[in-house]
A tleap script that builds the chain and sets N, CA, C and O, in Angstrom:
source leaprc.protein.ff14SB
mol = sequence {
  NMET MET THR GLU MET ALA HIE LEU THR TYR
  ASN ASN VAL ALA PHE CYS ARG MET PRO ARG
  ILE PRO THR GLY GLN CYS LEU LEU TYR PRO
  GLY HIE SER THR ALA GLU TRP THR MET GLN
  SER THR ALA TRP ALA VAL GLY GLY GLY VAL
  GLY ALA LEU LEU SER ALA PHE PRO ALA ASP
  THR PHE GLY ARG GLN LYS THR LEU GLY PHE
  ASN GLY LEU ILE MET ILE VAL GLY GLY LEU
  VAL GLN MET LEU ALA GLY ASP ILE TYR THR
  PHE ALA VAL GLY ARG GLY LEU SER GLY ILE
  ALA SER GLY VAL ALA ILE ASN VAL LEU ASN
  ASN TYR LEU ARG GLU ILE ALA PRO CARG
}
set mol.1.N position { 148.634 113.564 89.770 }
set mol.1.CA position { 148.163 113.293 88.934 }
set mol.1.C position { 147.308 113.907 88.934 }
set mol.1.O position { 146.951 114.294 87.821 }
set mol.2.N position { 146.522 114.339 90.092 }
set mol.2.CA position { 145.032 115.069 90.343 }
set mol.2.C position { 145.022 116.609 89.882 }
set mol.2.O position { 144.002 117.255 89.642 }
set mol.3.N position { 146.331 117.075 89.802 }
set mol.3.CA position { 146.410 118.992 89.496 }
set mol.3.C position { 146.889 118.632 88.106 }
set mol.3.O position { 146.799 119.596 87.345 }
set mol.4.N position { 147.462 117.324 87.439 }
set mol.4.CA position { 146.701 117.449 86.004 }
set mol.4.C position { 145.593 117.318 85.347 }
set mol.4.O position { 145.075 117.769 84.325 }
set mol.5.N position { 145.319 116.477 86.314 }
set mol.5.CA position { 143.752 116.169 86.019 }
set mol.5.C position { 142.704 117.723 85.839 }
set mol.5.O position { 141.885 117.862 84.931 }
set mol.6.N position { 142.989 118.796 86.951 }
set mol.6.CA position { 142.107 120.271 87.440 }
set mol.6.C position { 143.099 120.686 85.962 }
set mol.6.O position { 142.445 121.291 85.112 }
set mol.7.N position { 144.429 120.444 85.639 }
set mol.7.CA position { 144.656 121.696 84.465 }
set mol.7.C position { 143.927 121.048 83.356 }
set mol.7.O position { 143.515 121.846 82.514 }
set mol.8.N position { 143.659 119.779 83.138 }
set mol.8.CA position { 142.954 119.687 81.623 }
set mol.8.C position { 141.425 120.212 82.149 }
set mol.8.O position { 141.040 121.160 81.464 }
set mol.9.N position { 140.672 119.895 82.985 }
set mol.9.CA position { 139.161 120.793 83.275 }
set mol.9.C position { 139.477 122.004 83.156 }
set mol.9.O position { 138.882 122.709 82.342 }
set mol.10.N position { 140.364 122.441 83.853 }
set mol.10.CA position { 140.331 124.466 83.343 }
set mol.10.C position { 140.916 124.922 82.504 }
set mol.10.O position { 140.848 126.150 82.454 }
set mol.11.N position { 141.750 124.244 81.463 }
set mol.11.CA position { 142.379 125.297 80.566 }
set mol.11.C position { 142.000 124.303 79.396 }
set mol.11.O position { 142.811 124.074 78.499 }
set mol.12.N position { 140.791 123.738 79.426 }
set mol.12.CA position { 140.345 123.276 78.059 }
set mol.12.C position { 139.737 124.554 77.528 }
set mol.12.O position { 139.057 125.451 78.028 }
set mol.13.N position { 140.160 124.341 76.507 }
set mol.13.CA position { 139.900 125.910 75.148 }
set mol.13.C position { 138.003 124.807 74.762 }
set mol.13.O position { 137.234 125.625 74.257 }
set mol.14.N position { 137.694 124.192 74.820 }
set mol.14.CA position { 136.139 123.615 74.265 }
set mol.14.C position { 135.470 124.062 75.027 }
set mol.14.O position { 134.586 124.742 74.506 }
set mol.15.N position { 135.424 124.009 76.495 }
set mol.15.CA position { 134.973 125.174 77.604 }
set mol.15.C position { 134.538 126.053 77.471 }
set mol.15.O position { 133.367 126.362 77.689 }
set mol.16.N position { 135.993 127.121 76.796 }
set mol.16.CA position { 135.815 128.606 76.642 }
set mol.16.C position { 134.717 128.383 75.636 }
set mol.16.O position { 133.665 128.188 76.246 }
set mol.17.N position { 134.576 128.342 74.502 }
set mol.17.CA position { 133.773 128.490 73.351 }
set mol.17.C position { 132.458 127.397 73.766 }
set mol.17.O position { 131.731 126.811 72.964 }
set mol.18.N position { 132.435 127.367 74.462 }
set mol.18.CA position { 130.556 126.647 74.931 }
set mol.18.C position { 129.766 128.089 74.972 }
set mol.18.O position { 130.289 129.099 75.445 }
set mol.19.N position { 128.535 128.060 74.456 }
set mol.19.CA position { 127.427 128.996 74.635 }
set mol.19.C position { 127.113 129.444 75.860 }
set mol.19.O position { 127.038 128.503 76.650 }
set mol.20.N position { 126.859 130.667 76.431 }
set mol.20.CA position { 126.257 131.153 78.118 }
set mol.20.C position { 125.287 130.330 78.563 }
set mol.20.O position { 124.320 129.966 77.895 }
set mol.21.N position { 125.523 130.031 79.666 }
set mol.21.CA position { 124.341 129.717 80.404 }
set mol.21.C position { 122.841 130.628 80.387 }
set mol.21.O position { 123.050 131.751 80.846 }
set mol.22.N position { 121.819 130.482 80.095 }
set mol.22.CA position { 120.336 131.589 80.603 }
set mol.22.C position { 121.012 131.636 81.875 }
set mol.22.O position { 121.770 130.963 82.574 }
set mol.23.N position { 120.133 133.204 81.852 }
set mol.23.CA position { 119.906 133.111 83.756 }
set mol.23.C position { 118.724 132.592 84.109 }
set mol.23.O position { 117.736 132.540 83.377 }
set mol.24.N position { 118.811 132.148 85.376 }
set mol.24.CA position { 117.647 131.494 85.958 }
set mol.24.C position { 118.020 129.877 85.762 }
set mol.24.O position { 117.741 129.153 86.718 }
set mol.25.N position { 118.542 129.353 84.761 }
set mol.25.CA position { 118.911 127.903 84.564 }
set mol.25.C position { 119.625 127.390 85.321 }
set mol.25.O position { 120.788 127.793 85.292 }
set mol.26.N position { 119.299 126.366 86.258 }
set mol.26.CA position { 120.002 125.695 86.826 }
set mol.26.C position { 121.318 125.069 86.410 }
set mol.26.O position { 121.565 124.777 85.240 }
set mol.27.N position { 122.233 124.857 87.523 }
set mol.27.CA position { 123.330 124.344 86.905 }
set mol.27.C position { 123.118 122.727 86.911 }
set mol.27.O position { 123.064 121.937 85.968 }
set mol.28.N position { 123.006 122.503 88.464 }
set mol.28.CA position { 122.927 121.466 89.439 }
set mol.28.C position { 121.488 120.251 88.787 }
set mol.28.O position { 121.364 119.027 88.745 }
set mol.29.N position { 120.705 121.331 88.409 }
set mol.29.CA position { 119.511 120.435 87.945 }
set mol.29.C position { 119.184 120.763 86.925 }
set mol.29.O position { 118.270 121.588 86.959 }
set mol.30.N position { 119.610 120.418 85.720 }
set mol.30.CA position { 119.128 121.034 84.319 }
set mol.30.C position { 117.015 120.277 84.377 }
set mol.30.O position { 116.467 119.189 84.555 }
set mol.31.N position { 116.639 121.559 84.129 }
set mol.31.CA position { 115.054 121.102 83.585 }
set mol.31.C position { 113.940 121.624 85.197 }
set mol.31.O position { 112.709 121.596 85.221 }
set mol.32.N position { 114.844 122.045 86.341 }
set mol.32.CA position { 114.338 122.703 86.899 }
set mol.32.C position { 114.108 124.408 87.167 }
set mol.32.O position { 114.693 125.192 86.420 }
set mol.33.N position { 113.348 124.850 88.117 }
set mol.33.CA position { 113.165 126.143 88.586 }
set mol.33.C position { 113.887 126.162 89.942 }
set mol.33.O position { 113.943 125.393 90.902 }
set mol.34.N position { 114.619 127.808 89.510 }
set mol.34.CA position { 115.502 127.997 90.883 }
set mol.34.C position { 114.872 128.226 91.945 }
set mol.34.O position { 115.736 128.546 92.761 }
set mol.35.N position { 113.749 128.258 92.491 }
set mol.35.CA position { 112.644 127.864 93.488 }
set mol.35.C position { 112.982 126.080 93.899 }
set mol.35.O position { 113.227 125.517 94.966 }
set mol.36.N position { 112.835 125.541 92.332 }
set mol.36.CA position { 112.516 123.994 92.957 }
set mol.36.C position { 114.482 123.825 93.831 }
set mol.36.O position { 114.738 123.394 94.955 }
set mol.37.N position { 115.090 124.145 93.179 }
set mol.37.CA position { 116.408 124.185 93.654 }
set mol.37.C position { 116.533 124.684 94.924 }
set mol.37.O position { 116.977 124.087 95.904 }
set mol.38.N position { 116.212 125.559 94.876 }
set mol.38.CA position { 116.173 126.607 96.794 }
set mol.38.C position { 115.019 125.313 97.215 }
set mol.38.O position { 115.425 124.229 97.631 }
set mol.39.N position { 114.305 125.462 97.127 }
set mol.39.CA position { 113.658 124.419 97.881 }
set mol.39.C position { 114.557 123.163 98.520 }
set mol.39.O position { 114.804 123.055 99.721 }
set mol.40.N position { 115.011 122.206 97.449 }
set mol.40.CA position { 115.896 121.230 98.373 }
set mol.40.C position { 117.479 121.139 98.485 }
set mol.40.O position { 118.193 120.139 98.562 }
set mol.41.N position { 117.813 122.505 98.471 }
set mol.41.CA position { 118.643 123.244 99.334 }
set mol.41.C position { 118.671 123.748 100.513 }
set mol.41.O position { 119.637 123.675 101.272 }
set mol.42.N position { 117.517 124.346 100.772 }
set mol.42.CA position { 117.259 124.833 101.866 }
set mol.42.C position { 116.657 123.332 103.239 }
set mol.42.O position { 116.709 123.248 104.466 }
set mol.43.N position { 116.220 122.549 102.284 }
set mol.43.CA position { 115.435 121.415 103.351 }
set mol.43.C position { 115.961 121.015 104.523 }
set mol.43.O position { 115.251 120.751 105.493 }
set mol.44.N position { 117.766 120.905 104.536 }
set mol.44.CA position { 118.700 120.224 104.787 }
set mol.44.C position { 118.456 121.249 106.176 }
set mol.44.O position { 118.288 120.836 107.323 }
set mol.45.N position { 118.482 122.436 105.817 }
set mol.45.CA position { 119.003 123.618 106.870 }
set mol.45.C position { 117.658 123.463 107.145 }
set mol.45.O position { 117.566 122.235 107.158 }
set mol.46.N position { 116.365 123.969 107.414 }
set mol.46.CA position { 114.735 123.402 107.862 }
set mol.46.C position { 114.923 122.496 108.790 }
set mol.46.O position { 114.847 122.881 109.956 }
set mol.47.N position { 115.183 121.227 108.546 }
set mol.47.CA position { 115.116 120.229 108.585 }
set mol.47.C position { 116.243 120.331 109.990 }
set mol.47.O position { 115.754 120.277 111.118 }
set mol.48.N position { 117.551 120.461 109.836 }
set mol.48.CA position { 117.932 121.170 110.564 }
set mol.48.C position { 117.602 121.567 112.529 }
set mol.48.O position { 117.656 120.954 113.595 }
set mol.49.N position { 117.370 122.523 112.192 }
set mol.49.CA position { 116.538 123.361 113.017 }
set mol.49.C position { 115.446 122.772 113.787 }
set mol.49.O position { 115.224 123.076 114.959 }
set mol.50.N position { 114.419 121.497 112.774 }
set mol.50.CA position { 113.592 120.963 113.195 }
set mol.50.C position { 114.468 119.846 114.447 }
set mol.50.O position { 114.366 119.610 115.650 }
set mol.51.N position { 115.152 119.487 113.529 }
set mol.51.CA position { 115.463 118.251 114.807 }
set mol.51.C position { 116.423 118.780 116.420 }
set mol.51.O position { 116.558 118.163 117.476 }
set mol.52.N position { 116.837 119.870 116.083 }
set mol.52.CA position { 117.667 120.219 116.624 }
set mol.52.C position { 116.231 120.511 117.990 }
set mol.52.O position { 116.320 119.976 119.095 }
set mol.53.N position { 115.344 121.181 117.705 }
set mol.53.CA position { 114.287 121.623 118.660 }
set mol.53.C position { 113.860 120.399 119.269 }
set mol.53.O position { 113.940 120.266 120.490 }
set mol.54.N position { 113.354 119.371 118.431 }
set mol.54.CA position { 112.638 118.246 118.903 }
set mol.54.C position { 113.580 117.333 119.602 }
set mol.54.O position { 113.111 116.913 120.661 }
set mol.55.N position { 114.841 116.880 119.301 }
set mol.55.CA position { 115.704 115.886 120.172 }
set mol.55.C position { 115.898 115.653 121.687 }
set mol.55.O position { 116.276 114.661 122.310 }
set mol.56.N position { 115.407 117.249 122.192 }
set mol.56.CA position { 115.292 116.742 123.515 }
set mol.56.C position { 114.389 115.315 124.031 }
set mol.56.O position { 114.728 114.266 124.578 }
set mol.57.N position { 113.269 115.792 123.621 }
set mol.57.CA position { 112.346 114.928 123.966 }
set mol.57.C position { 112.850 113.635 124.142 }
set mol.57.O position { 113.240 113.169 125.213 }
set mol.58.N position { 112.829 113.022 122.966 }
set mol.58.CA position { 113.435 111.259 122.648 }
set mol.58.C position { 114.887 111.392 123.546 }
set mol.58.O position { 114.966 110.490 124.380 }
set mol.59.N position { 115.864 112.180 123.547 }
set mol.59.CA position { 117.102 112.567 124.120 }
set mol.59.C position { 116.546 111.891 126.140 }
set mol.59.O position { 116.789 110.904 126.834 }
set mol.60.N position { 116.073 112.648 126.221 }
set mol.60.CA position { 115.630 112.504 127.566 }
set mol.60.C position { 114.403 111.163 128.138 }
set mol.60.O position { 114.056 110.925 129.295 }
set mol.61.N position { 114.073 110.640 127.163 }
set mol.61.CA position { 112.975 109.878 127.364 }
set mol.61.C position { 113.634 108.548 127.160 }
set mol.61.O position { 113.482 108.075 128.287 }
set mol.62.N position { 114.011 108.002 126.749 }
set mol.62.CA position { 114.887 107.277 125.817 }
set mol.62.C position { 116.640 107.195 126.372 }
set mol.62.O position { 117.172 106.100 126.550 }
set mol.63.N position { 117.234 108.234 126.550 }
set mol.63.CA position { 118.475 108.054 126.911 }
set mol.63.C position { 119.061 108.495 125.285 }
set mol.63.O position { 118.482 108.301 124.217 }
set mol.64.N position { 120.345 109.119 125.514 }
set mol.64.CA position { 121.182 110.241 124.678 }
set mol.64.C position { 121.645 108.423 123.893 }
set mol.64.O position { 121.280 108.513 122.721 }
set mol.65.N position { 122.041 107.483 124.043 }
set mol.65.CA position { 122.705 106.269 123.293 }
set mol.65.C position { 121.734 105.689 122.518 }
set mol.65.O position { 122.025 105.513 121.335 }
set mol.66.N position { 120.116 105.184 123.088 }
set mol.66.CA position { 119.539 105.046 122.250 }
set mol.66.C position { 119.142 106.078 120.675 }
set mol.66.O position { 119.141 105.595 119.542 }
set mol.67.N position { 118.889 107.283 120.947 }
set mol.67.CA position { 118.328 108.278 120.619 }
set mol.67.C position { 119.409 108.833 119.372 }
set mol.67.O position { 119.078 109.251 118.262 }
set mol.68.N position { 120.723 108.702 119.899 }
set mol.68.CA position { 121.738 108.568 119.051 }
set mol.68.C position { 121.984 107.541 117.850 }
set mol.68.O position { 122.331 107.757 116.689 }
set mol.69.N position { 121.621 106.083 118.668 }
set mol.69.CA position { 121.360 105.011 117.425 }
set mol.69.C position { 120.507 104.924 116.583 }
set mol.69.O position { 120.695 104.409 115.481 }
set mol.70.N position { 118.967 105.633 117.144 }
set mol.70.CA position { 117.932 105.695 116.276 }
set mol.70.C position { 118.134 106.749 115.241 }
set mol.70.O position { 117.470 106.634 114.211 }
set mol.71.N position { 118.969 107.784 115.360 }
set mol.71.CA position { 119.011 108.635 115.052 }
set mol.71.C position { 120.132 108.204 113.516 }
set mol.71.O position { 119.751 108.570 112.404 }
set mol.72.N position { 121.108 107.635 113.634 }
set mol.72.CA position { 121.984 106.958 112.682 }
set mol.72.C position { 120.613 106.522 111.268 }
set mol.72.O position { 120.341 106.982 110.159 }
set mol.73.N position { 120.087 105.428 112.133 }
set mol.73.CA position { 119.055 104.919 110.691 }
set mol.73.C position { 118.458 105.942 110.254 }
set mol.73.O position { 118.442 105.893 109.024 }
set mol.74.N position { 117.797 107.140 110.775 }
set mol.74.CA position { 117.344 107.894 110.194 }
set mol.74.C position { 117.718 109.087 108.935 }
set mol.74.O position { 116.984 109.713 108.170 }
set mol.75.N position { 119.578 109.060 109.176 }
set mol.75.CA position { 120.707 109.119 108.575 }
set mol.75.C position { 120.628 108.289 107.123 }
set mol.75.O position { 120.691 108.532 105.918 }
set mol.76.N position { 120.475 107.316 107.896 }
set mol.76.CA position { 120.762 106.033 106.420 }
set mol.76.C position { 119.640 106.368 105.404 }
set mol.76.O position { 119.769 106.403 104.181 }
set mol.77.N position { 118.351 106.642 106.227 }
set mol.77.CA position { 117.116 106.435 105.536 }
set mol.77.C position { 117.537 107.533 104.625 }
set mol.77.O position { 118.064 107.345 103.528 }
set mol.78.N position { 117.273 108.683 105.147 }
set mol.78.CA position { 117.528 110.272 104.107 }
set mol.78.C position { 118.361 109.750 103.433 }
set mol.78.O position { 118.003 109.547 102.273 }
set mol.79.N position { 119.691 109.337 103.781 }
set mol.79.CA position { 120.464 109.005 102.494 }
set mol.79.C position { 120.274 108.269 101.362 }
set mol.79.O position { 120.544 108.667 100.229 }
set mol.80.N position { 119.758 107.070 101.676 }
set mol.80.CA position { 118.877 106.264 100.431 }
set mol.80.C position { 117.812 106.795 100.087 }
set mol.80.O position { 117.699 106.439 98.914 }
set mol.81.N position { 116.685 107.606 100.410 }
set mol.81.CA position { 116.078 108.302 100.160 }
set mol.81.C position { 115.985 109.542 99.261 }
set mol.81.O position { 114.978 109.734 98.579 }
set mol.82.N position { 117.154 110.487 99.254 }
set mol.82.CA position { 118.088 111.034 98.172 }
set mol.82.C position { 118.833 110.179 97.130 }
set mol.82.O position { 118.881 110.618 95.981 }
set mol.83.N position { 119.457 108.928 97.434 }
set mol.83.CA position { 120.061 108.163 96.339 }
set mol.83.C position { 119.398 107.956 95.242 }
set mol.83.O position { 119.695 108.319 94.104 }
set mol.84.N position { 118.028 107.065 95.784 }
set mol.84.CA position { 117.056 106.591 94.967 }
set mol.84.C position { 116.232 107.744 94.405 }
set mol.84.O position { 115.998 107.566 93.209 }
set mol.85.N position { 115.900 108.477 94.726 }
set mol.85.CA position { 115.033 109.743 94.436 }
set mol.85.C position { 115.032 109.467 92.569 }
set mol.85.O position { 115.932 109.137 91.796 }
set mol.86.N position { 113.724 109.754 92.390 }
set mol.86.CA position { 113.209 109.452 91.065 }
set mol.86.C position { 113.001 111.436 90.716 }
set mol.86.O position { 113.563 111.866 89.709 }
set mol.87.N position { 112.506 112.049 91.266 }
set mol.87.CA position { 112.514 113.730 91.391 }
set mol.87.C position { 113.190 114.648 91.671 }
set mol.87.O position { 114.352 114.619 91.265 }
set mol.88.N position { 112.769 115.711 92.398 }
set mol.88.CA position { 113.297 116.631 93.069 }
set mol.88.C position { 112.399 116.982 94.485 }
set mol.88.O position { 112.769 117.490 95.544 }
set mol.89.N position { 111.504 116.653 94.189 }
set mol.89.CA position { 110.737 116.688 95.877 }
set mol.89.C position { 111.328 115.802 96.477 }
set mol.89.O position { 111.928 116.119 97.505 }
set mol.90.N position { 111.347 114.029 95.896 }
set mol.90.CA position { 111.532 113.187 96.872 }
set mol.90.C position { 113.003 113.461 97.153 }
set mol.90.O position { 113.253 112.842 98.188 }
set mol.91.N position { 114.023 114.048 96.759 }
set mol.91.CA position { 114.902 114.517 96.636 }
set mol.91.C position { 114.707 115.070 98.244 }
set mol.91.O position { 115.144 114.560 99.275 }
set mol.92.N position { 113.949 116.210 98.079 }
set mol.92.CA position { 113.848 117.520 98.957 }
set mol.92.C position { 113.513 116.445 100.679 }
set mol.92.O position { 113.712 116.748 101.855 }
set mol.93.N position { 113.151 115.628 100.263 }
set mol.93.CA position { 112.059 114.884 101.508 }
set mol.93.C position { 113.785 114.346 102.164 }
set mol.93.O position { 114.325 114.704 103.211 }
set mol.94.N position { 114.209 113.569 101.293 }
set mol.94.CA position { 115.790 113.123 101.588 }
set mol.94.C position { 116.507 113.995 102.467 }
set mol.94.O position { 116.959 113.648 103.558 }
set mol.95.N position { 116.597 115.106 101.976 }
set mol.95.CA position { 117.220 116.094 102.288 }
set mol.95.C position { 116.707 116.381 103.981 }
set mol.95.O position { 117.280 116.292 105.067 }
set mol.96.N position { 115.303 116.770 103.532 }
set mol.96.CA position { 115.221 116.920 105.406 }
set mol.96.C position { 115.396 116.161 106.427 }
set mol.96.O position { 115.907 116.638 107.441 }
set mol.97.N position { 114.972 114.696 106.364 }
set mol.97.CA position { 115.501 113.850 106.613 }
set mol.97.C position { 117.031 113.859 107.240 }
set mol.97.O position { 117.319 113.766 108.433 }
set mol.98.N position { 118.025 114.008 106.011 }
set mol.98.CA position { 119.243 113.921 107.066 }
set mol.98.C position { 119.568 115.141 107.695 }
set mol.98.O position { 120.452 115.164 108.552 }
set mol.99.N position { 118.885 116.271 107.331 }
set mol.99.CA position { 118.529 117.788 108.350 }
set mol.99.C position { 118.012 117.627 109.062 }
set mol.99.O position { 118.323 118.624 109.714 }
set mol.100.N position { 117.092 116.952 109.862 }
set mol.100.CA position { 116.435 116.765 110.731 }
set mol.100.C position { 117.794 115.652 111.852 }
set mol.100.O position { 118.162 115.780 113.020 }
set mol.101.N position { 118.131 114.755 110.878 }
set mol.101.CA position { 118.888 113.887 111.651 }
set mol.101.C position { 120.129 114.590 112.320 }
set mol.101.O position { 120.485 114.622 113.498 }
set mol.102.N position { 120.617 115.089 111.288 }
set mol.102.CA position { 121.838 116.548 111.614 }
set mol.102.C position { 121.255 117.123 112.966 }
set mol.102.O position { 121.528 116.753 114.108 }
set mol.103.N position { 120.640 117.829 112.678 }
set mol.103.CA position { 120.043 118.839 113.836 }
set mol.103.C position { 120.373 117.760 115.694 }
set mol.103.O position { 120.990 117.988 116.734 }
set mol.104.N position { 119.303 116.339 115.008 }
set mol.104.CA position { 119.469 115.989 116.496 }
set mol.104.C position { 121.015 115.575 116.696 }
set mol.104.O position { 121.521 116.134 117.669 }
set mol.105.N position { 121.757 114.828 116.076 }
set mol.105.CA position { 123.037 114.627 116.242 }
set mol.105.C position { 124.079 116.027 116.926 }
set mol.105.O position { 124.902 115.840 117.823 }
set mol.106.N position { 123.820 117.371 116.290 }
set mol.106.CA position { 124.592 118.042 116.719 }
set mol.106.C position { 123.783 118.460 118.492 }
set mol.106.O position { 124.192 118.426 119.652 }
set mol.107.N position { 123.007 118.681 118.087 }
set mol.107.CA position { 122.298 118.519 119.843 }
set mol.107.C position { 122.674 117.701 120.749 }
set mol.107.O position { 123.317 118.013 121.751 }
set mol.108.N position { 122.327 116.694 120.477 }
set mol.108.CA position { 122.147 115.470 121.499 }
set mol.108.C position { 123.367 114.980 121.588 }
set mol.108.O position { 123.595 114.510 122.703 }
set mol.109.N position { 124.559 114.887 120.560 }
set mol.109.CA position { 125.826 114.562 121.099 }
set mol.109.C position { 126.835 115.070 121.725 }
set mol.109.O position { 127.854 114.469 122.066 }
set mol.110.N position { 126.422 116.856 121.988 }
set mol.110.CA position { 127.063 117.820 122.767 }
set mol.110.C position { 127.044 117.144 124.208 }
set mol.110.O position { 128.012 116.751 124.859 }
set mol.111.N position { 125.714 117.110 124.533 }
set mol.111.CA position { 125.462 116.600 125.511 }
set mol.111.C position { 125.981 115.049 126.120 }
set mol.111.O position { 126.658 114.990 127.147 }
set mol.112.N position { 125.578 113.823 125.357 }
set mol.112.CA position { 125.856 112.686 125.229 }
set mol.112.C position { 127.683 112.854 125.724 }
set mol.112.O position { 128.047 112.703 126.890 }
set mol.113.N position { 128.536 113.150 124.698 }
set mol.113.CA position { 130.086 113.463 125.301 }
set mol.113.C position { 130.378 114.147 126.415 }
set mol.113.O position { 131.446 113.777 126.902 }
set mol.114.N position { 129.777 115.104 127.074 }
set mol.114.CA position { 129.684 115.639 128.277 }
set mol.114.C position { 129.536 114.859 129.274 }
set mol.114.O position { 130.082 115.038 130.363 }
set mol.115.N position { 128.630 113.732 128.937 }
set mol.115.CA position { 128.198 112.875 130.014 }
set mol.115.C position { 129.729 111.479 130.208 }
set mol.115.O position { 130.351 111.073 131.190 }
set mol.116.N position { 129.777 111.236 129.100 }
set mol.116.CA position { 130.676 110.360 128.901 }
set mol.116.C position { 132.138 110.487 129.507 }
set mol.116.O position { 132.733 109.613 130.137 }
set mol.117.N position { 132.723 112.118 129.092 }
set mol.117.CA position { 134.087 112.420 128.894 }
set mol.117.C position { 134.715 112.188 130.782 }
set mol.117.O position { 133.922 112.123 131.721 }
set mol.118.N position { 135.962 112.116 130.913 }
set mol.118.CA position { 136.452 111.384 132.234 }
set mol.118.C position { 136.158 113.140 132.729 }
set mol.118.O position { 135.820 113.941 131.857 }
set mol.119.N position { 136.318 113.557 134.070 }
set mol.119.CA position { 136.591 115.048 134.633 }
set mol.119.C position { 137.685 115.255 135.368 }
set mol.119.O position { 137.926 116.377 135.814 }
savepdb mol mol.pdb
quit
């Protein structure tokens, strides 16, 4: 069934006759500039770096398990902000929050798993 749906999508003659997309127009967010699209795309990566750099203090102060629990809440908030965003700037803030949470998770979770794993 899924292969048939893909066949219909990629072999649709009507799509072949559509006018070309002008250079510089964003496909994912029509009406937004390339700079705005780049901003929201890189917000996650920048947030990941910030989260990884700043994750040691809460992990050492409050413990890895509590830090990961609070980090899960940050991930949920980041997702909600993205879901409810009314403009691309709010969406970028949500991406940044999700990136921070991802950076914390990558850094803290590895140490937490190493601590609880049997030897």
